[in-house]
C-alpha positions in Angstrom: 8.9 30.9 -31.5 5.8 31.5 -29.8 3.1 29.7 -32.6 -0.3 29.1 -31.5 -1.5 25.4 -32.2 -3.5 27.0 -35.1 -0.6 28.6 -36.5 1.6 25.5 -36.2 -1.1 23.2 -37.7 -1.4 25.7 -40.8 2.3 26.0 -41.2 2.5 22.2 -40.9 -0.6 21.2 -42.9 -2.1 19.5 -40.2 -5.3 20.1 -38.0 -5.0 21.9 -34.7 -6.8 18.9 -33.4 -3.9 16.6 -34.2 -1.2 19.2 -33.0 -3.2 19.5 -29.6 -3.2 15.6 -29.5 0.5 15.2 -30.2 1.3 18.1 -27.9 -0.6 16.3 -25.0 0.8 13.1 -25.7 -2.5 11.4 -26.3 -1.8 10.0 -30.0 1.2 8.5 -31.5 2.7 10.4 -34.5 5.0 9.3 -37.5 8.1 10.3 -39.1 6.4 12.3 -42.0 4.3 14.5 -39.2 7.5 15.0 -37.3 9.2 16.1 -40.6 6.2 18.6 -41.2 6.3 20.0 -37.7 10.3 20.5 -38.0 10.1 22.1 -41.1 7.4 24.6 -39.9 9.4 25.3 -36.9 12.4 25.8 -38.9 14.3 22.9 -37.1 15.7 19.5 -37.9 13.7 16.4 -37.2 16.5 15.2 -35.0 16.2 18.2 -32.8 12.9 16.5 -31.3 15.2 13.7 -30.0 18.2 15.6 -28.9 19.3 15.5 -25.2 19.4 18.8 -23.4 22.8 19.9 -22.3 
C-alpha cells in the first residue's frame, strides 16, 4: 500500500506518534486501535495475526 505513518494515522484517526510507537513495538495497543488500523488498510483485524504461508 505504501502509506506513510502520517497518512495511516490520518486514515485510522490516530496520531503519527502512536502509529510510530506501535510500528516500533515500544507500546502496547488494544483491539479498538487494531480495528481502526485494519479498516484504514482495507484488511481484517485477524490479518494481523495470520501466519504466513
